[in-house]
N, C-alpha and C positions, 0 to 999 in steps of 0.2 A: 516344314513338319507338317503332315497330312493332319488338318484339323478336323473335329468331330462333324462338324455340318457334312463335310464330305463323305463321311463313312456311315453316317445314319441313313437309314433306305427307309425311315418314316415320313420323310418331308421331300417336297419337289415332283418332278415329273416322273409318273410310274415307270414308263418306259425307259427312259433315259438313264432312271436310277438301276434298273435290272440289267442292261446292256452294259453299263458303266461297270458292274460289278461282274456281271457275267465274261466278259471279254479277257480282263485278266487271268481270270480261272481257266478259260479255254485255252488261251497262250501258254498258261503254266503247264497245264495237261498236254499241251502238245509238245513242250520241249521235254516233259516226263517221259511221254511216250517215245520221243525221240532217242533219248539215252538209254530207254530198255529196247528199243528198236535197234541200236547202234551195237548192243552185245551180238543179236543175234545175227546182223548183217556182216560185221568183221567176223566174227567166228565162224559163218557159214563161207564166207568167202576165203578165209586164211587157214582154217582148220579142216573142216568139210561137213558132211551130212550127218555124220554120226554126230559131232560136236554140237551141229545145229539143233538136231533133236534135242539131246541132253539139255541146252538151254531154252528151247522156243516151249518145249513141254511145261516150263516152270510155272506159269501162271495161274492154275487151278491149285498147285499145291501150296503156293505162298498165298495166296488168298484164302486158302482153307486155314492156315495156321495164323495168320493176322486179321482175317476177317472179323473175327468176334471183337477184339481191342480194338478196332476200326470204329465197330458200331458204337462200342460204347465211349469214344471218343465224339462220334457224330450227336450222342446224346448230351453231351456237355457242351457241344456246340449250339443246339437248341436251347439251353439253360442259360448260357452266357447271353446270347442274343436277345433271349427275351426280358433279363434283367438289362442290360444295356438299351433296348429301344425304350424301357419304362424309366430310365436315368433311375437306376439303385447301383451306385456305385459300390457300396458295402458289399452287396450280394454278389456283383461284377467280380470283385475280386477275391471273395472265398470260392467261386466256381473255378476261376483260374486256376486258383493255387492247387485245387484238391483236383483238377484235371493233369497237370503238371506231375503231382505224386503219383497219381495212376498210373500216368505214361512210364515215367522211371521203374515202377514195380512189373507194369507190362513188359517193358523191354527185356527186363533181366530173365523174368520168366523164359520170354518166346525163343530167347538165345540159347538158352539151355535145354527146355523140349525142342526145338526145331534140330539142334545138331545130334541129339540124341536118336530120335523116332523118324527121321528123314529116311534112312535105308527101310525101315520096315513099312511105311506109307509106300515108296516106290515099289517095294515089291506087292504090296495089294495092289495098287495101280496097272500091274503085269507090264511094267516098263521092261522095253526089248533087252535082253542081253548084252546087246553089241553096244549100247548108250547106258546102260546102268551105272557103270563106274563115274563116266563123265557126270552123270546127273547127281549121283551122291556129292562127290566133289563140289559142285557148284553150290548145291543147296545148303550145304554145311557151310561153305564159304559164306553165303547170302545170310542165312539165319545168325551167324556169328557176330553179324553187324545190325541185327535186329534193333538194339537200342537206338541207334541213329534213325533208321527207318520209321519207330514209333513217335519217337521225339519231334522229327520233323513234321510228320502228319497233326501232332498235338499242337505244336507251335502254330502251323497253318489255319488248324482248324480254330484256335484263338483267334488271329488276325481275321479270317475271313467271317466268323460270327458276329465281330462288330463293324463289319462292311470293309474291311481294307482288303482287298485282293491283288493289290497293284505290289506290294513290298514281297509278298511271296513269288510273285511271277518275275520279280528283278533276281530272287536268290535262285529261284529254279533254273534261270537261263545261264547263271554262272556256274551251278552245277551240273547242269545237261554239259555245259562245254567241258567241264573239267573232267567228266564220264568219260566221253567220248576221245577227248587227249590220252586219257589213262590206258583206255580199251586200245587205240593205235600203238601206245607205246609198250606196253605190257605183252599183246599178242603179234602185232604185227612187225614189232622191230626186235623185242627183245624173246619172242617166240615161247612164252610161258604157259601156253594152253587153257583151256576151258576155266580152269579156275581162276583165272588173272580178271578174266570177265566180271566173275562173280567178288572180286576183290576192288575192281574199279568202281564198281556199283554201290558196294558200303563206302569206301571213302568218300566219293560223293554223296552220300545219303548225309554221313557226319557232317559233311562241310556246310550243307544246307541248313540243316538244324541250327549249327552252332550261328550261322547270318541271323537266323529268325529270333534265335535267344537273345543275341546282340540287341537289336530290334525291341523285342519284348521288356528287356532290361533297361534301357534308355528313355521308352516314351513316358510322357507325364500323364497318360490318361489312366483312368480305374482300372483298366486291364493288364497295367504293368505287373512284371514278375518280379519278383524280389525274393531272393535264394533264402532268406530268412523265414519267410512266410510259408514257403511250400510244406504242405501237411494234409492229411485227410479232414474235410470239415463233414462231419456225419450226416448233416441235413442237406448239402448239398451232394454229397456222394450217394444220398438214398435218390433224389431229385434225378443227376445223372444217370444211375440205375436204371430209374423208371422210365426215363426216356430211350436211353441207349440200348439195354437189354436186350429187347425185341430185336432191334438192329442188328445187334452182336451175333444173336444166336440164329437171327435170318441169315446174314454174311456168311456164318459158318457152315449152315446146313445147305444153302445152295451151292457152296462151294464143294462140300462133298458131293452132292447131286454132279455137279459138273466134273469130279473127279471121276465119278461112274461114267460119264461121257468120255472122258479121256481114256479110259482103261476099255472101253468100247473099240475107240480109235486105234489103240496100241495092238490090238488083237490085227490089225491090217499089217503091220509091219512099220518097219524105220522110216520108209521112205511117205507113209501115212502121216507118220508123227511129224516129220520135219515138214510136211506139205501144210499141215492143220496147224504147226505151230508157227510156221510164217505167215500164213493167215492170220492167226490169233493177234500177230502183232499189226499187222494191217487194221484188223477189225478194231483195234486199239483207237486208231485215229477216227473211226466212224464213230466211234462212242463218245468222241469227244464235246460235241454240241449238247449229245443227253446228257452227260454228268456235268458239264457246267450249268446247264440249265436246272439241273434238278438240286445241286446246291446251293445256287443262286435263289431259288424259290424258298428253300428250305429256311436262310437267313432272313429273307424278306418277309415270309411268312409269320416268322418268330419275333423279330422287331417290330411289325405293325401289329399283331396280336397282343404283344406285350404293353405297345402305346395305345391298345385299344382302337388302332384304326381299323375296324373290321369292313368297311367297304373297300376302301384302298387293299386289302388284303386280298379280296375277293377278283379285283381287277386285277392284280398283279399275278393272280394264278393263272387267269384266263390269256392275260399277255405271254406268260412263259410257255404255257403248253404250245399254245400257236407256234412260238419260234421255234421251239425244241423238235417238233415233229417236221416242221419243213424244212429245217436245215439237215437232219438227222436223215432226212430221206434222199435230198439233192446228193449228200454225202456218198450215201448205198448206192445212189445210180452210178457214181462216178467210179467207184469201187467196181462193179458188178462189169463196166466197161472195161476198165484197165487191168484188170487183174492178172491176166496172166504174164504182162510185164513186170508188175509188181512184184510177183511170185518169184520170177528168176532173178531179180535183184539181190535174193537171198540164195538162190539156188538154182541153177540151170538144168538140174536132174529133171529129165520130160515127167519121171512117175512125180516127184516133187510136185512139180506145176501143175500136174493134172489133177492130183489130190488137192492142192489149194484152191484151183480154180472151181473143182465141184462145189466145195464148200462154202467158197463167196456167193456161188451164183444160185445157191440153195436159200441164203439166208437174207444176202445185203438188201433186197428189196421191201423187206419186213422192218427195217430199221425203226419206221415210224410207230409202230406197236410196241417196240422195246422203249422208245421215247416217251410215250405216252404214259406207261406202266410207271418208268422211273420219275415222270414229273409229278405224278399225282402221289406217290410214294412220299416225294419231297416235301410236298405240299402239306400230307398228314402228318408227319414227322415234324415240321415246323409249328402245327398245330396242335403239338402233344400228344396224338394218336398214332405213336408208333406200332403199337399193337396190329393196325390193320394193315399196313403193307408187310408185316411180318407174315400173318396169317394167310394173306392172301399169295405172297409169294412162296412159301414154304409149300403151301397146296400145290398151285401151279409150277413152280419152276422147280421143286424138290419130289413131291409125292407123284405127281402126274408125270413129271419128266422121267424120273426112272422107271415107272412103273409102264409108259410106252415103251422105253429101249427095251427094256426085259423083255416085252410081250413081240415087240414090232422087229428087233433085230433077228429073232428066231425064225419068222415067219419069210421076212425078205431080208436073207443077210447080205445085205450091200451097204458100204459105209453113208452110201445118202439116206439110208433111213434114220440113222444116228444123227445126220446133220438136222433133219425134218423136226425133233426134238424142239428145237431152240424157236422157228416161227410159231409151232403150234400151241407151246405152252405161252409165249409172248402174247397171242390172241387171245387165250383163255384169261390170262391176269389182266388186258385192257378192257376186255368185257365187265370184270367183276368190279374194278376200280371204278369204271364210266357209271357203274349203277349207284355205288356209294356216294361218289362225287356228287351225282344229282338228287341223293334222296335224303343223305345223312344232314345235320347240322351241325357240320366241322367247327363253324364259327363260334356259335354260341355253346356249342359243347367245349371249347377251350375256355370260354369265360367262366362257366360253372365250375372247371377243374382249378382254375384261378382262385375264385371263392372259395373253394375247397382247402386250396394248399396256404392261403392267408390265415 
């Protein structure tokens, strides 16, 4: 059994703790991206470009639907990590069981809402008629399994908030292999079509959620899940909402902005949708070092501020930012160089390859900006200042991004104009975050907030 001292991030070497915590998150996200990509690879090679476009364009719509609840869960992770770092077992247990209750309610809601409104959202996005039926089928099957997706993220959030990133990795590897095997069976062998890709994904998600639940019900630590204790605790729910609502609103509105971006890509036809969709799967790998360090910093900062290790929190923040921007940029350079070959793995259609390559070679060299923004956002969330990243990202990644596209595409109606929306808004958010990081008293602001809550 993994002992408590090995998961606490408030003791020991800072860089070793952050790296040891981040690597399993990185590998877990890698396997998750692999099984998401497996859908597109298998569909593109065994069914065709229309089906690839239907599956590959799923990211923004899915994130639009689940981003709000994921943000709330992220806020819960901050609360759990804070109490865990402060060694307050009763509060840890109350936060854990409140989060599980919230996840169950959110999963049921998403199932109903996703199945019902998917066609309307796809219509608003201007989804090409040739891929519309397959898109509706894929999304409806995917959202039918929302409970598995939500509960998996809830359980992983609990484990990661207490510093355990190893067990989620193990479960995700098992789930990823299951997904790929089912994809090949359903599509390549049984020829069941696009819907089978969605079915394989939700079966795998329920499986990984079940494995996490077993772990959480068998641990002897204070974050143990006991079915009879699952209920909403009013005080904990208020703290979770306070920390998580800004992130949830931010996720949903940014996803809406990206849906606007996707709708502008859709105007250029099915091959553009397929090419950009294939790039989005590759881009997911580029974002791995970004997301793993951002998540690691949120937990690290939460635990150390809860334990009043303020200088340790500052040092960890600087180290995490440096590692993230360096690794993200190296990955971006690699994708820039090899992108035509990577796109061809999904679809060898020259037009599809051209669109995917154009998007990659517009944005990949700016990954360091995205890394910086996400890391600063993770630090501020860990410090209980989730309003800050919400405001900055809504302004830059939503309002300015949509305004830019609305104006610029009319002036220069080429698809590269759409792609430039990303590096331009990443640059703006990075500048604002840097100014706030250098000038704001985010450490002692957290201390004052804790005293107010006491």
